[in-house]
N, C-alpha and C positions, 0 to 999 in steps of 0.2 A: 532589513530589506531596503534596497535603495529606491529612490524616487522613480526611476525609469521602470524598475521591475514592478513596482506598485501599479504603474500605468499599464504595464503588460497584463496584469491580472484583471484589470477592468476591461481592457480591449479584448481579452480572451473571451469574455462573456458577450460583449456587443461592440465589435469594431465598427464605429459609425462613419468613419471617413476613409477614403483611400489611403491617406497617410497612416492612420491608425492600423489599417489592415496590413500595410506593408511592414510597419514596425512589428506587429504581432507575428507576421510570417518570418521576419528576420530573427526574432527571438526564438521561435520554434527551431529554426535552422541552427542557431547557436547552441541551444540546449541539446539538440540531437547530436551535434558534433561533440559536445562535452561528454555525453553519455557514451558515445562510440569510443572516445579515448580512454574512458574509465574501463570499459569492457576489455579493450585491447591491452591496456598496460597498468590498470589500477589508478588510484587517486593521484599518485605522483606523476602520472602521464598527463594529467589534466591541469593545464596552467593557462593563464590568459594568453600568453604568447602562442602556445600550441593550438588552442582553440581558434585564435585569430587566423593562424595559418591554414587551419582546416576549412574555414569558411571564406578564405581569401579576403580577410580584413587586415588592416594594420592593428597592432595592439592598441594604439590610441583610439581607433574607431570602436574597438570592442569595449574599451573603458567607458565609452559613452552609454553603454548598456549596463555594464556591471563594474562597479568601482573597485572590486577586489575579488580574489579567488573565492573567499568565503561567500560573497554575494552570488557568485556564479554557481557554486556547489549547492547553496541553499535553494536556488531556483531549480536546479536539476532534481533535488530531492522532492521539492514541492510538486514538480511536474509528474514524477513517478507516482506520488501519493494521489494526485488528482486522477490519474489513469486507473490506479488501483481502486479508488472509490467508485468509479464508474463500473469497473468489473464486478465489484461486490454488490452494487445495486442491481446490476443485470441479473446476477445469480439469485438475489432475493426475489426479484420480480418474476422469475421463471417458475416459481413454486405457487401452486394454488393457495388461495387464502383459506381453503378448507383444511390446510395442514400447517398451522402456524409454527409448530416446533420444527417441522422439516425445513422451514425457511432459515432458521438459525443454523441448521446443519449445512444448508446450501452455501451460506456465506463463509462458514468455516472451511468447507471443501474448496471454495473458490480461492481463499487465501493460501491454502496448501498448494493448489495448482500454480498460483503465482510464484511461490518459492521454487517449484520444480521447473517451470517453463521460463522464468526470468531470474535465474540465479544471481546474475550480477546486480540487478536492481534490488533483489531481496537482500543480497549481501551488503549493499550500500545502506539500505534502511537499517539493517541489523547493526552495522558498525555505528551508524548515527545514534541509535538508541542505547547501545551498550558503552561505546567509547566516543562520545561526541567530540572530545578533544583531538581525536585522530582525523576527524573530518574538517572541523572548523577551528581556526586559530583564535577567534574571538567568540565570547559567549553570545553576542547578538546574532551571530550567524546561524545559531541553532534554533532560535526562537520561531522564525517563520516555518521551519521544518517541523517543529514540535506541534505548532498550531495546525499545520496541514495533516499531521498524523492523527490528531484527535478528530479532525474533520472527516478523515477517511473512515473512521469508525462509526460515522453517523448512520449508515444503513443498518449496522448491527444494533446500535443503540435504539433506533426506531423499532426494529423487530422485537427486541426484548421488551420494550414498553408495550407494544401491541399484545404480546403474549401475556403480560401481566394484566392488561385491561380485559383480555378474553378469559382470564382466570386459568390459563394454562400454567402460569407461574404465580407465586406469591408476589405481592407488591414489594417494590424495592427500587433502589437507585439504578436506573437502566444504564446510565453512563459509567458508573462504577463497575457494573456487571460486564459491560462490553470491554472495558479496559482489563478486567480480570481474565476474561476469556481470551482476549487477544494476547495478553502476556503469557498465558499458559500455552497457547498454540505456538507462539513465537519461540518459546523455550524448547518445545518438542521438535520444531522444525530445524533447530540448530543441530540436531542429531542426524541430519540427512546423510552426511558423509560416513558417519559411523554405521548407519543402517545398511549402507552398501557393502561395508566390510563384514558385517555380522548380521545379515537379515534374519537369521534364525533367533537372534537375541533381541534385536531392536526392530520392532514392526511399527513403523510410524502410523499407519492407518489404525492399528489396534490401540496405540497410545492416544491418538486423537479422539477415537470413539470413547475410550475410557474417560478421558478428561471431560469431554462434552457431557457424557452421561452422568458423571459424578456431580458436575456443577449444576446441571439442570435438576437433578434430584434434590440437591441442596437448596435450590431456589423454588422448590415446590412442585416440580413437574411429576406427573404420573409415570412410573417406569414403563408401563405397557404402551403409553402414548409415545414415549421416547423411542421404544423399539420400533414402533410403526413408522416413526419419522425417519429412522435409519433405513428402513426398507423402501421408503418412498423416494429418497434422494440418494443417488450414487454419483461418483465423479463423472461417469459416462453421460449422465443426464443434465449436466450443467450446460448452459448456453455457450456458444463458441467464445473463445478468449482472443483478445488482441495480442497477447504475448506470444512469442515464438522462442524456439530453443536457443537462439543466439542472443537473447536479451540479457 
């Protein structure tokens, strides 16, 4: 991650000066333009020169923000993951603390909704996780994105830890559990296109429920409590999402 992008991440949290606010706004515009090009034409359509043209900059001016395509793509992925983390946290906070297992389900449903409503962003994350070499030319380019991915799982990790503390689950490594659950959901969601062709064979909701139920039982949850959590939270009960069908 280059120096200017590091500055962006700080300014994103607290832009203290007009100059910092302008820089943060410019970076947001650049990243939005890059994502637009990816949506319209894939990764090959996103280059420093094309993004510069999209935001009416010269390539030299854009290089002052990102010194390579890898740095730009890494920033795009980090931005998506930060938005996703907010979405997952909102889903978790929408569930009453009286239903701790339902909170886990809400986060899982929010991620499935993200895959459905923001397929291009989901596809970019999937490609980055499965074939990082197709996204980044240098190994360093993937590192900020991987760190952001782990950060995006923070709401789920916190929920799993709280469930263990409330004795809804056996004690265990919450971070490892979050990553296990995420990897399982990610794998199931890769079948989205196949489910459209053969919905009678591949039912994503049923597969997601089965995965979540199996893991929770393995981690010590009471099956009756799990069933109640499934009844307590449905996709329709999630808070509004910032994603839209063109994402």
